[in-house]
N, C-alpha and C positions, 0 to 999 in steps of 0.2 A: 504494500500500500504506500510505502514511503519511497519507492523507486520508480523512475530514476530521480535522484536528487538534482534539483535545478538551482538551489541556492543554499549556501552555508552562511550562517551568522557567526562570525568569529569574535569571541571575546579574547583578545590576545594579552590582556593584562587586567589585574584587579587594582592597579594603582591609579590614582586620579589626583589632579591638582585642586579639584573643587570639593566642597562639603555641602552638597545640596541637602536641605533638611529632610526631604521625603525619599532620599535614596537609601537603599539598604546597606550601603558600604559604611555608613556612619550612623551614630545615634542622634537623630533629630538635629543635625547640623553641628554636633559636638565631636566626641572622640570616635576613633575608628572602631567599627564593629569587631569585637574580639573573636568572633566565631568564624570570620572570613579568612581564608588563606591569602597571604600576600605573595603574588607570583606573576611572572611573565611567561607566556607560552613561547618556547624556544623556536628560533628561526629554523633550526635544523629539522625539528619535527614537522613544522609547517611545510617546509620544502619537500620533505620526504613524503608526507601525506598527500600533498596536492601536486600530483604528477602533471606533466603537460597534457596527457590524455584526459585526465579528470577536468582540468581547467578548460579545455576545449569543449567539454560537454556541458559546462555550467552556463547559466544565464547571468548569475550575479554572485559576488562575494560581498557580504555586508559586515563592515567593521563597526560593531556596536556592543557595548558591555552592559552586563547586569550590575557590575560593581566598578569597573574601570573605564577610563577614556583611552581609546586606541592611540592617540597621539603621544601618550606618556611612555609607550613602549620604546626603549632606547633604539631599536632597529626598525621602527615603523616604516621609514622611507624605503629601506632595503626590502622589506616584506612586500610593499606595494610594487616596487620595481620587479621583484621576482614574479609576482602574479601577472604583471603586464608583459613581461618577456615570454611567459608561457602561453598567453592568449592575448593578442592585440585587441580583441573585441569584447573581452570579458567586462561586464559592467561592474565597476568598483564603487560601492556606496558606503559612505562614512557618516556616522553620527559623532559629533564632538562639541565641546563647549568653546573650542577655538582659542583658549586662553594661554597657550604655551607656544614657544618658538618665536623666531623673528619672521619678518615678511619675506625674506629671501627663501626661507625653508618652505613657506606656503606657496611661493611662486614655483619652486622646484616640484612640489607635490602636484600642482596643476599640470605641469608639463609631463610628468610621469603618467598621470591618469589619462590625459588627452581628452578626446571627445566621448569616451565611453566610461562615464562615471559622474558622480555627483556627491556633494557634501551638504548635510543638514547641520547648520550651526544653531545650537541651543542657546539663545540669547533672550532672556525673559524680562524685557523691559528696556529702558534707556539708561543713561549714565547714572541717574540718581535712584534707580530701582533694581537694575539687573542683579546687583550683589545681594539683595535680600533673599533671593532663592539660589542663584549661582554664586554661592559664597566662595570667596577667594579668587574669583575670576574678575579681572578688570574689564569693564565694558570697552574702554578705548582700545585695549589690546585685542580683544575678540573682533571688534569691528575692523580694525586696521588689518588684521590677518585675513579676515573674510574678503576685504577689498583687494588685498594683494593676490589672493587666490583667484578672484574673479577677473582682475585685470590681466592675469597671466593666461586667461582662457578657460578657467575652471567654471563649472556649473554649480550653483549653490542655491539653497533655500534657507530661509530664516524660520526657525521654529520658536514660537513665542507662547509659553504657558501663561494663560490669563489668570491672574489673581486680582483680588480687590485693590491691592496696592499699585498695580500697573495698568488696570483697565482703562484709565484715562489717557493712556499713551498709545492706544491702538492706532488712531488716525495718524499721529506723527511717525509711528513705527512703519506704517504702510508707505508713507512718503519717503522716509529714509531708505527703506529697502529698495525702492525704485531708483533713487539717486545713486546708490552704491552699485546696483546692477544685479541684485538677487533675482532669480527667475520667478520667485513667489515668496510670500510670507504666509506661514500657516499658524493660525491662532488656535491653540489646543485647549480643549475643555477637559481638564485633568479629572481622573477618577480616584486620585490618591487620598482624598479626604474621606474615603469610605472606611468606617470602623468595621473591620472584618469579623469581629466577635459578635456585634449586635446587628450587622448589616443595615446600619443607618449612616447617613452622611453627616460628618462633623462640620460645623461651620468654620472651625479654625484648627490650626496645628501649632502646638507649642514648639518653638525653636530654642535650643539650649546650647549656645556656643560655649567653648571652653574658656575663652578670655574676654567675652563681651557680655553685656546684659541680655537676658532672655527677651524674646519678642514673639509675636504670633503672626502666622500667615493666615489669611482669610479667603474663603471661597468668593469668587466674583459674584456680584449681584446683577450682572448683565445676563439675562435669561439665555440669549443666543450663544453665550460662551460657557454655559453650564454643561457638564457632562450629561448626555441624554439618558444613560442608564441610571445615573443618580436621581434624575428627575422622575424616573419611573419606579423607584424603589417602593414607594407607598402602594402603587397599583399592584406590584408583584406580591407584596405581603398580603394585600387584601385578597388576591386571587388564590394564594396558598396560605391557609391559616397555620399550617405546619410547614415551615420553609424547607425542611428536609425533603418534603414531597416533590418540590421543584427540582432540587439537585438530583433526586432519585430518578426522575423521569425525563428531564430536558434532553432533547437531541443534542449530541455533541458533534460540533463541526470543527475538528482539529485544524488549526491554522497551518500546522506543519504538513498534514496530509493534503489539504486543499492546494497549498502552494508548493508542494514537494520540496520542503526546506527543513533544515534542522540546525541546531546550535552546537557550537564547540566552545567549551569553557576554557578559561585560562589554565585550568588543570589538565586540559586535554580530554575531557569527557564529552562524548557526543550524546546530546540530549534532544528531545523533541522541541524544547523551547526554553527561554530563559526563566520562565516561571517555575520550571522544575529545579533550576539552579537556585532560585530564591528559597525554595523549600529546604535546600541543603544547609544554607548558612545565614539566612536572614535572622537577625537577633530576636525577632518577635516569636519565632518558633522555639526559642530557648527560654525566653522570659516574656510571657504573654501580656505583661504590662507595657511593653515597648510598642509604641504606635506603629502601624495602625491595628495592632493586635492580631490574633489568629482565631479562626473559627474552630469549634469543637470537632467539626467534621474533617479538619485537617489531620486529625490524630486517630489512630486505631490502637487500642489497648495502651494508650498513653504515649505512643511513638508516632513521629511524623510519618504519614503514609507514603509520601513521595520519596523521602529520604531512605526509608527502609527498602522501597522498591528499587531505587537506583543502586543502592549499596549491594544488593544481591547480584547485580550484573556489572559492578564497577569495573572489574578487570576486562570484561568483554567490550566495554564502551570506551576504553582508553586508547587514544591514538598513539601513545608511546609504545603500546604493546600490540596493536592490530592495525591493519590497513582499513581505510574507510569502507571498502567493499565488504570486508569480513565483519566489520562492526554492524553494518546494515543487515547482516544475516543472523544476528543474535535473536534469541527467543524473546528478548526484552520488548522488541517492537510488536511481535505477535501478541504477547500478553497485554501490552498497552492497548492495542486496538480492540481486543476481545473484551477488555474491561468495560468498554463503553456500552455494551449491551447488558450489563449487569446492574444490579441495585447497589447502593452504597454498602449495604450489609453483606453483600456477596462479592465485593471486589471492585466496584466502580471507583475510579480515582476521582476524589472530590475536586482536586485542582483543575482537572479537565472540565468538569461540569461547571465549576466556578468561573473559569476564564473563557471557555469556548462553548458554553451553553447557549441556548437560543435567545434568552430574554435579558440576561444580565451581562452585557458586553462592554463594560466600562473601559477596557483597554482599547478596543477597536473604535469606540465612540469618540475617543479623544483625537483621532487622526484620520479624518475622513477625506483626505486628498490622496491617500494611498489606495488606488483602485482595487488592489488585490485583497483588501480587507472589507470591501463592500459586501453587504449581504443582500441576496436576491430572493424574492418570493414570487412564485408564478401560480396563477390559478389555471386549472385545466392542465396540470403537469404530467398527465399520464399518457398523452398521445399527441401526435401532430406537432404543431409549432410549439406548444407548451412543453412537450417532452424534449424537443430539440434545444429549447432555451434553458430548461432545467439542467440538461446535461452539459451544455456549454459553460454555464456560470456556476455549476455546483449548487444550484438553487434549492431552497426548500419550497414548499407549496402545498396545494391541495387540489382535489378533484372530487366530483360527486360520487365516484365509484368507491373510493377508499378514504375519503376525508370529508371536508365541508362542502356543502352545496351552495353555490352563489345565490341561488333563489330562496334559500331557507335559512342560511347561517351567516347572514351579512355581519351581524354584531361580532361573532366569533372571528371571522376573517379580518375585520377591522382591527380588533385587539391584537391579532397576530401581526398585522402589517406594521404596527408602530415599532417593532423590533428590527426592522429591515431598512436598508438604504434605498433599495430599488424594488418597487412593486409593479408587476406586470399583469395587467387586467386583461387576461387572455381567454378565460373560459368561454366556450362557444355559447352564444345566446340564441338558441334555436335548436333544430329547425322549427318552422311555424306550426307544425302539427303536434308539437310536444308540450308538456306542461311547463317546461322551463323557458318557453318563449315569452318572457314577461318583463323585458327591459332590465334584466338582472344586472348586466354590466353597468348600466347607467346608475341604478340604485346603489350598487357597490361603490362606484366612483364618487358619488355625492357623499356617501357616508364616510369614506376614507378622507375625502377633502376636508370635511368638517372636523374630524378627529385630528388630523395632522395640523390643520390650522390652529386648533385650540392648544395643541402641544407646542406650537412654534417650531415644528419639526422641519429639518432640511431633508432633501432626498429627491427621488425621481419617481414619477408615475408614468408608465407607458400603457396606453390603451390600444388594444388591437382591434381595429375596425375592419371594414370590408369595402372594396370597390363597389359591391352590390348596392350599397346605400345610395349611390349616385344615379341609379336607374330611375328614370322619372315614373315609369309604370312597371310594377313587378310582373314577372311572367304569368303568374296566376294570382287571383285575389288573396288566397290563403297565404301566399308567400310574402304578402305585404307586412305581416307582423315582423318578420326578420329584417326586411329592408328599413322599415321605419325605426325599429329599435337601434339598428346600427347608425342611422342618421341622427338619432337622439344622442347616442354616445359621442358622435363626432362633434356635435354642438356643445355638449357638456364638457368634453375634453378641452375645447378651445376656450370655453369660459374659465376653466381652471388655469389655462396658460395665461389668459388675460389678468387673472388675479396676481400671478407672479410678476408680470410686466408692470403692474401698478403698485407693487410692493406690499400687497395684502397678505401674501404667504411667502415662505422661504423655500418651498419645494417647487420643482419644475414638473410640468405635465406635457407630454408629447403624444400625439396621435399617430399611429402607424397604420396606414391604409393599404393593405396588400391585395393584389389580384390572386388568382389561384396559387396555392402553395404546393411545393413538391414534398409530399408526405406519403407514407405507405397507404393512407386512406385515399388520397387523391389518385394514386397510381392504380388503385383497385377498381376505379369507376370506369364505366364504358366509354365516357367522353374524354378519357385521358389521351392526350396527343404527344406527351413527352416534354411539353414546354410548360414551365411554371416558375414561381419565385423560389430560389434556394433559401431555406430557413437560416442558413449560416450567414447570409447577407443581412438579414434582419438583426441577428445577434451582433454582427459587426457594427451596425448602425447604433444599436443600444450602447455598445461599448464606447463608441465615439462620443455619444451624447454625454456620457458621464465624465468625459475628460476635457470638455471645452470649458472656457472660462466661466467663472461663477455667475456673471451677470447676463450670460447668454442662454436663451432657451430656444429650442426648435419646436415650433407649434405643430407641424405636421409633415410627414413624408408619405408620398404615394409611390407604389411599385406596381408596374404593369408588366404583363407578359404577352407575347404574340402567341395566342392559344392555338393557332393552326400550324405553328412551326413544329418540326420534329427534330430540331437541332440537339435536344437534350437526350434523345434516345441512344 
């Protein structure tokens, strides 16, 4: 399930120049976490593990640490040079606070990476606020280094965690990012104020520096920059009176499986994600009074569940002792995947349900410009276009055969939808002689519109219409139900688009109006000629829509086919 691996996230060091208060490498901005090993991953083992053949097969290497900043590694430039020498087109992606080295070093890094890579600079405010979270990082140094990198041809994004103390600087930060030449600035709605023990969001976080007076970080009060999962906690608790029932049953969509990517720690352990590494050394698992605490479900018989699981396979997961290919053959991965079909009492891993469950997605909610973390929901996902889109995007969804019926379960589908970034309103509304030819797509769209509007939700709604609605007179009177319902969907979709254009909602709505689709059902009909719209092209269009700039919305696209052509046969 994890093969072939397309991305490795490398934590090459647990050392860092910063003491960010909500980072597990220190205790609330104070002393270093005593449970964490201090180490660098050796260049020799990196070179040995990542052969030219492996590098050529990868899409991306991501330098990002759970505990350390990659630029602190004494041989970081040489490591990047080695990867670039092995693969000229390997995408090299780096997360850093940017607070170390001189501008010449950053210019050289830009030249080494070339056109196939990018750096995200974590700068949380301007000169008078950045240091409140990025402790020990000088704003001027980070900005100058980013500017040197960009001027040397490097691609960069500014990552800005929004707190109450820096929210007033959002507009100025946008302007500065454009002046410096950042490709974009991402304002992140952090989920780190979540109290893991009580599953409630704390309004503040106590910072306890070693040589300065204590102070508090506060959650932003700008609704659009609050973490979406944090805003839905109350609804989740209302839905599940016993919260364990949610973690017992929520579908788990492992980010590592979906993206074919895994993490390598500074110790050399290959793990599915950095959240597994947090379970190994985060101080809150040793002393539960350390913020943000730990949930009872993290432990089995008093021992951390993930730590016990990893330690059983530690030797098999170590790149000092095994090749990457051999590590991926370990039974660890099989046991991991099989655990997701179990209950917590019979072996389901709580961290997986907590981090990659369906409705509490605080990590992915804070970074919604990384399209690989977008979550898709498709109605009518069991056949035709719905099935093709579900397979393409790894989407969840429903259908009237094995799930919710859009004609009867609108409220349930609406509540499901709020946990997703992309909702595809696809379920077939017809044919006219059936009980479900009742404008169900329109009713569902209007209900979702109201719910998303009230939540201040961002995201995308795609409505699948039909060229048939443009026929002035239907072939037979009874067919009019289908034609008119699709026409109503088209008008309703455009009204939702208008609401975005007028700033009334933050989500975008797009109508996709296709001609005959190339599906197994279409091919089985007597009037099949071999010509139809390829479902993959509709998926490509949806994928493009979610990547265009924030202020742009596509109202409608129409796709026609020459139905008498046999070119596709």
